[in-house]
C-alpha positions in Angstrom: 207.3 166.1 254.3 209.5 163.3 255.0 208.3 159.8 255.8 211.2 159.1 258.3 210.1 162.4 259.9 206.7 161.3 261.0 205.6 157.3 261.7 202.0 156.6 262.3 201.0 153.1 263.5 197.9 152.5 264.1 196.6 151.5 267.9 195.3 148.2 266.7 198.5 146.7 266.6 198.4 145.3 263.3 202.0 147.4 262.6 200.6 148.9 259.7 202.6 151.6 258.4 200.3 154.9 257.6 202.2 157.9 255.2 202.1 160.5 257.6 201.1 163.2 254.6 197.8 161.1 254.7 197.1 161.8 259.1 197.8 165.9 259.3 194.9 167.8 258.7 196.7 171.1 259.8 200.0 172.0 261.2 201.3 175.3 262.5 205.1 176.6 263.4 206.0 179.2 266.6 208.8 180.5 267.6 208.5 182.1 271.1 211.0 184.7 272.4 213.6 184.4 275.4 210.6 184.6 278.4 208.6 182.2 276.9 206.0 185.1 277.0 202.6 184.7 275.9 203.2 186.5 272.5 205.8 185.3 270.5 207.6 186.2 267.9 206.8 184.3 264.9 203.4 182.6 264.9 202.5 180.7 261.1 198.9 180.5 259.4 197.1 177.0 260.3 198.5 174.9 257.0 195.8 172.7 256.2 198.2 170.8 253.3 201.1 169.7 255.2 202.5 168.3 252.3 203.1 171.2 250.3 203.8 174.2 252.7 207.5 175.5 253.6 207.7 178.4 255.4 210.2 180.9 255.2 211.2 183.2 257.9 213.8 184.9 256.1 211.9 188.2 255.3 210.5 188.4 259.3 213.4 190.4 260.6 213.9 187.2 263.5 217.5 187.2 265.2 218.6 183.7 266.3 219.6 184.8 269.7 216.1 186.1 270.3 214.5 183.2 270.2 214.0 180.8 273.3 212.1 178.0 271.2 210.5 176.5 268.6 206.7 174.7 268.4 205.8 173.0 266.0 202.0 171.6 266.0 199.6 169.5 264.4 196.4 167.8 264.2 195.8 164.2 262.6 192.7 162.9 261.0 191.3 161.4 264.5 191.5 165.7 266.1 194.3 164.7 268.2 196.6 167.5 268.6 200.5 167.3 269.1 202.8 170.2 270.0 206.3 169.6 269.9 209.1 172.2 271.6 212.6 172.8 271.2 214.0 175.1 273.9 217.3 176.8 273.0 
């Protein structure tokens, strides 16, 4: 995981920078269909070591014209959950 992608700064105002690989505890990626239905086209398992995992979907038979949304969700060491959604 690139340190340029996620940047963590403590809320105490110190301006201290924290390494995201030390902050993220779980990460998951999903691909939703064009109707964004509850049953996604692909849902990765929970990745417990985000710095050491890459998700390869080349063998899943997913066509880009089937995908309506890409989601990335993660939890930090404080138990906060975040989800980023990209609609096509």
